[in-house]
C-alpha positions in Angstrom: -228.8 -146.5 -38.0 -227.5 -144.3 -35.2 -225.0 -147.0 -34.2 -223.6 -147.1 -37.7 -223.1 -143.3 -37.6 -221.4 -143.5 -34.2 -219.3 -146.5 -35.2 -218.1 -144.7 -38.4 -217.1 -141.5 -36.7 -215.6 -143.3 -33.7 -213.4 -145.2 -36.2 -212.4 -142.1 -38.0 -211.7 -140.3 -34.8 -209.6 -143.2 -33.5 -207.5 -143.2 -36.7 -207.0 -139.5 -36.7 -206.1 -139.5 -33.0 -203.5 -142.2 -33.6 -202.1 -140.4 -36.5 -201.9 -137.1 -34.5 -200.0 -138.8 -31.7 -197.7 -140.4 -34.2 -197.0 -137.1 -35.9 -196.3 -135.3 -32.6 -194.0 -138.1 -31.5 -192.1 -138.0 -34.8 -191.8 -134.2 -34.8 -190.8 -134.1 -31.1 -187.5 -135.6 -32.2 -186.7 -132.6 -34.5 -185.0 -129.7 -32.6 -186.1 -126.1 -33.0 -184.1 -123.0 -33.7 -182.2 -121.4 -30.8 -183.1 -124.4 -28.5 -186.1 -122.6 -27.2 -188.5 -124.6 -25.0 -192.3 -124.5 -25.5 -192.7 -122.2 -22.5 -190.0 -119.8 -23.8 -191.7 -119.8 -27.2 -195.1 -119.1 -25.6 -193.6 -116.2 -23.5 -191.9 -114.8 -26.6 -195.0 -114.9 -28.8 -197.1 -113.3 -26.1 -194.5 -110.5 -25.6 -194.2 -109.8 -29.3 -197.9 -109.4 -29.5 -197.9 -107.0 -26.6 -199.7 -109.4 -24.3 -198.5 -109.1 -20.7 -201.4 -110.2 -18.7 -201.4 -113.9 -19.7 -199.4 -116.5 -17.7 -197.8 -119.6 -19.1 -198.3 -122.6 -16.9 -197.3 -126.3 -16.9 -200.2 -128.8 -16.5 -200.3 -132.6 -16.1 -201.4 -135.0 -18.9 -200.7 -135.7 -22.5 -202.2 -133.3 -25.2 -203.9 -131.4 -22.4 -202.6 -128.1 -23.7 -205.2 -125.3 -23.8 -205.8 -121.6 -23.3 -208.2 -120.5 -20.5 -209.7 -117.1 -21.4 -211.3 -116.8 -18.0 -208.0 -117.1 -16.1 -205.9 -115.8 -18.9 -203.5 -118.7 -18.8 -201.8 -120.7 -21.5 -201.6 -124.2 -20.1 -199.0 -126.5 -21.6 -198.4 -130.2 -20.9 -194.9 -131.1 -19.5 -193.8 -132.4 -22.9 -194.6 -129.1 -24.5 -193.6 -126.8 -21.7 -190.1 -128.3 -21.4 -189.8 -129.6 -24.9 -187.4 -127.9 -27.4 -188.7 -129.4 -30.7 -191.1 -128.8 -33.6 -194.1 -130.4 -31.8 -193.6 -128.3 -28.7 -193.2 -125.1 -30.8 -196.3 -125.8 -32.8 -198.5 -126.5 -29.8 -197.2 -123.7 -27.6 -197.6 -121.1 -30.4 -201.1 -122.5 -31.3 -202.3 -122.0 -27.7 -200.8 -118.5 -27.7 -202.7 -118.0 -30.9 -205.9 -118.2 -28.8 -204.5 -115.7 -26.4 -203.9 -113.3 -29.3 -207.5 -113.9 -30.5 -208.7 -113.0 -27.0 -206.6 -109.9 -26.9 -207.9 -108.8 -30.4 -211.5 -109.8 -29.6 -211.7 -112.3 -32.4 -215.4 -112.7 -33.2 -215.6 -116.5 -33.3 -213.7 -116.8 -30.0 -216.1 -114.3 -28.5 -219.1 -116.3 -29.8 -217.7 -119.6 -28.5 -216.9 -118.1 -25.0 -220.5 -116.7 -24.8 -221.9 -120.2 -25.6 -219.8 -122.0 -23.0 -222.4 -121.7 -20.1 -225.3 -122.6 -22.4 -223.5 -125.6 -23.9 -222.4 -126.8 -20.5 -226.0 -126.8 -19.3 -227.1 -128.5 -22.6 -224.4 -131.2 -22.3 -225.6 -132.2 -18.8 -229.2 -132.7 -19.9 -229.3 -133.5 -23.6 -228.8 -137.3 -23.4 -231.7 -137.7 -20.9 -234.0 -135.4 -22.8 -233.3 -137.1 -26.1 -233.8 -140.6 -24.6 -237.1 -139.5 -23.1 -238.1 -137.8 -26.3 -237.4 -140.9 -28.5 -239.4 -143.2 -26.1 -242.3 -140.7 -26.0 -242.0 -139.4 -29.5 -245.5 -140.3 -30.6 -247.2 -139.0 -27.4 -245.1 -136.1 -26.3 -243.0 -135.0 -29.4 -242.2 -131.7 -27.7 -239.7 -133.5 -25.5 -237.7 -134.7 -28.5 -238.0 -131.3 -30.1 -236.5 -129.8 -26.9 -233.7 -132.4 -27.0 -233.0 -131.5 -30.6 -232.6 -127.8 -29.7 -230.2 -128.7 -26.9 -228.2 -131.0 -29.1 -228.3 -128.3 -31.8 -226.5 -125.9 -29.4 -223.7 -128.4 -28.9 -223.4 -128.9 -32.7 -223.3 -125.1 -33.2 -220.5 -124.9 -30.6 -218.5 -127.6 -32.5 -218.8 -125.7 -35.8 -217.9 -122.3 -34.2 -214.8 -124.1 -32.7 -213.5 -124.9 -36.2 -212.6 -121.3 -37.3 -211.3 -120.6 -33.8 -208.8 -123.5 -34.0 -207.9 -122.9 -37.7 -207.3 -119.2 -37.1 -205.1 -119.9 -34.0 -203.0 -122.3 -36.1 -202.7 -119.7 -38.8 -201.5 -117.1 -36.4 -199.1 -119.6 -34.8 -197.6 -120.7 -38.1 -197.2 -117.1 -39.4 -195.4 -116.1 -36.3 -193.1 -119.2 -36.2 -192.1 -118.4 -39.8 -191.6 -114.7 -39.6 -189.9 -114.9 -36.3 -187.4 -117.4 -37.5 -188.4 -120.0 -34.9 -189.0 -122.6 -37.7 -186.7 -123.1 -40.7 -187.6 -124.0 -44.3 -187.1 -127.6 -43.3 -189.0 -127.6 -40.0 -191.9 -125.3 -40.8 -193.8 -127.8 -43.0 -193.6 -130.3 -40.1 -195.1 -127.8 -37.7 -197.8 -127.1 -40.2 -198.5 -130.8 -40.6 -198.8 -131.3 -36.9 -201.4 -128.6 -36.5 -203.2 -129.8 -39.6 -203.8 -133.2 -38.0 -204.9 -131.5 -34.7 -207.5 -129.5 -36.7 -208.8 -132.8 -38.3 -210.0 -133.9 -34.8 -212.2 -130.9 -34.6 -213.6 -131.4 -38.1 -214.5 -135.0 -37.3 -216.2 -134.0 -34.0 -218.2 -131.3 -35.8 -219.3 -133.6 -38.6 -220.2 -136.4 -36.2 -222.3 -134.0 -34.2 -224.1 -132.7 -37.3 -224.8 -136.3 -38.5 -226.3 -137.2 -35.2 -228.4 -134.1 -35.1 -229.8 -134.9 -38.5 -230.7 -138.4 -37.3 -232.7 -137.0 -34.3 -234.4 -134.6 -36.6 -235.4 -137.5 -39.0 -236.9 -139.3 -36.0 -238.9 -136.3 -35.0 -240.2 -135.7 -38.6 -241.0 -139.3 -39.1 -243.1 -139.7 -35.9 -246.7 -140.9 -36.2 -249.2 -138.1 -35.8 
């Protein structure tokens, strides 16, 4: 049963990932207003939100863009950092959306940041605890129960991530539109790109929840 669940969500994740890459490639061919690069858009968005203590950096890799709240850095991949197109604008402004959340003490971002150390610990041990728990479910069910708690923390983290990502995109799209960075023609494309990015988080959260339910069923179905 668990392999069917994993297989289903792996397939969905693969399809969405491919579609996301396709969308970003397509929209990377559409120029943005004023010829601004991703790094310039990021700097502009931060400045217009009165954020001056966040640095915009260029990092290696593809789709490696992220905001680091500990170092206060907006990290953009080369394609986004130097890109002057709809995809670059969407990604850069989205990551700056996280910086705005941080500056405004957005509740869900605060919750997610607080969970990072706990989830990091849980992720390192959960697979081994669950494996031992399943093998010894009828003799030491407490081990599996502990594994479920650890996995539940990672599932909670996945669901808290959803409003964080959706809100960052909302802030980005609003700013791109009101600031005149995107036009009536290009704005829906930026919105579409961020929508497909959000789908990856939705699938990850649902996959985690389905797996958690499976482990709970094993625990409840154990022989006393």
